[in-house]
C-alpha positions in Angstrom: 57.3 43.4 22.8 58.5 44.3 19.3 62.0 43.7 20.4 61.2 40.2 21.6 59.5 39.4 18.3 62.4 40.8 16.4 64.8 38.8 18.4 62.9 35.6 17.8 62.7 36.3 14.1 66.5 37.1 13.8 67.9 34.3 16.1 65.5 31.4 16.4 65.2 28.7 13.8 61.6 28.1 14.8 58.5 30.2 14.3 57.2 32.6 16.9 54.6 30.5 18.7 56.9 27.5 18.8 59.7 29.6 20.2 57.5 31.1 22.9 56.1 27.7 23.9 59.6 26.2 24.1 60.8 29.2 26.2 57.9 28.7 28.6 58.5 24.9 28.8 62.3 25.4 29.4 61.7 28.2 31.8 63.8 30.9 29.9 60.9 33.1 28.9 62.3 35.8 31.2 65.6 35.8 29.5 63.9 36.0 26.1 61.8 39.0 27.0 64.9 40.7 28.6 66.8 40.4 25.3 63.8 41.8 23.5 63.7 44.7 26.0 67.3 45.6 25.0 66.2 45.9 21.4 63.3 48.1 22.6 65.8 50.4 24.2 67.3 51.1 20.7 63.9 51.7 19.3 63.1 54.1 22.2 66.2 56.2 21.5 65.5 56.2 17.8 62.0 57.5 18.4 63.2 60.2 20.8 65.7 61.4 18.2 62.9 61.6 15.6 60.8 63.6 18.0 58.1 60.8 18.1 57.6 61.3 21.9 54.3 59.6 22.2 55.5 56.5 20.4 58.7 56.5 22.5 56.5 56.7 25.6 54.5 53.7 24.5 57.7 51.7 23.9 58.9 52.6 27.4 55.6 51.7 29.0 55.5 48.3 27.2 59.0 47.6 28.3 58.1 48.4 31.9 55.1 46.2 31.7 57.2 43.4 30.4 59.7 43.9 33.3 56.8 43.7 35.8 55.5 40.6 34.1 58.9 39.0 34.4 59.1 39.9 38.1 55.7 38.4 38.8 56.6 35.3 36.8 59.9 34.9 38.7 58.7 35.4 42.2 55.3 33.7 42.1 
């Protein structure tokens, strides 16, 4: 989720709630969360390198939960 928020802050010209509402309305919320998950991957490897294993595990679990939410949203 941190990656998604970071992506919104870096790329979008709107604030976070507006960007999320527009993504839901235009049906590209899955793509937005996927781009954020890529940023989470970088954070995951950074935390592994710094021996912050519990934090890295939390980032990984949050990314998996985001992927499951995308799958549920896409197929239902």
